[in-house]
C-alpha positions in Angstrom: -22.6 65.5 62.2 -23.5 69.5 63.2 -19.7 70.8 62.7 -19.4 68.9 59.0 -22.7 70.5 58.4 -21.4 74.4 59.6 -17.5 73.5 57.4 -19.6 72.5 54.1 -21.9 76.0 54.8 -19.1 77.9 55.6 -17.1 76.7 52.3 -20.7 77.1 50.5 -20.9 81.0 51.6 -16.5 81.7 50.6 -17.4 80.0 47.1 -20.3 82.5 46.5 -18.4 85.5 48.2 -15.3 84.6 45.0 -17.9 83.9 42.5 -19.2 87.7 43.5 -15.6 88.8 43.8 -14.6 87.6 40.6 -17.8 89.0 38.8 -17.4 92.2 40.4 -13.4 92.6 38.7 -14.4 91.7 35.4 -12.4 93.1 33.0 -15.4 94.1 30.9 -16.7 96.2 33.8 -13.0 98.3 34.4 -12.8 98.3 30.3 -16.4 99.2 29.5 -16.5 101.8 32.8 -13.3 103.6 31.5 -14.8 103.9 27.9 -18.0 105.2 28.8 -16.6 108.1 31.3 -13.4 109.6 28.9 -16.3 109.2 26.6 -18.5 111.2 28.0 -16.3 113.4 29.2 -14.6 114.0 25.6 -18.0 114.1 23.8 -18.7 117.1 25.7 -15.5 118.9 25.1 -17.1 118.3 21.6 -19.9 119.7 21.7 -18.4 122.9 23.8 -15.6 123.5 20.6 -15.0 126.8 19.7 -15.5 128.1 16.0 -11.2 127.8 16.3 -11.0 125.1 17.8 -12.8 123.2 14.8 -11.0 125.5 12.3 -7.5 123.6 13.3 -9.1 120.8 12.6 -10.5 121.7 9.0 -14.1 122.0 10.6 -14.1 118.7 11.6 -15.3 117.8 15.3 -12.6 115.0 16.1 -14.1 115.2 19.7 -17.1 114.8 19.5 -16.1 112.3 17.1 -14.1 110.8 18.9 -15.7 110.2 22.4 -19.2 109.0 20.2 -17.2 106.5 19.7 -15.4 105.9 22.8 -18.7 106.0 24.6 -20.3 103.2 21.8 -17.6 100.8 22.7 -17.8 101.1 26.4 -21.3 100.9 26.1 -20.7 97.5 23.3 -18.3 96.2 26.7 -21.1 96.2 29.4 -23.1 94.9 26.6 -20.7 91.7 26.3 -20.8 91.4 30.0 -24.1 91.7 30.5 -25.2 89.2 27.6 -22.2 86.6 28.3 -21.6 87.1 32.2 -18.4 85.0 34.3 -19.4 81.0 34.5 -19.6 80.1 38.7 -15.9 78.7 39.3 -16.7 75.2 40.7 -14.2 73.9 43.2 -11.5 71.2 41.4 -12.4 67.8 42.6 -10.3 66.9 45.7 -8.2 63.4 44.4 -7.5 60.9 46.5 -5.4 60.7 49.0 -2.6 58.1 49.4 -0.4 57.0 52.0 3.4 56.7 52.2 5.0 53.7 49.5 5.6 50.9 51.1 9.1 49.7 50.5 8.3 46.8 48.4 5.4 48.1 46.0 5.9 47.4 43.0 2.1 48.7 41.9 3.2 53.0 41.0 
């Protein structure tokens, strides 16, 4: 009986690790993180833009606006991930085992 308990405990532990790995590699986390990082970089480039750069863009600080939008989008992705986390996957129910078909058995 203890072998069965140990096996069940090991299976539950592996299922927990699998759920943690699924949440860790959620695509919303990756996309949101990249948008936040790039948004910070582009926003800093917009803050430090020179007058010559602004004249090229008809006095519109496009880096500042783009960086702020990227930062907002990345934060929205991360907020979405926080508010609607992935459901914990449940193992599929095991199908009942059936023996080999016997000759003359027409029940199938």
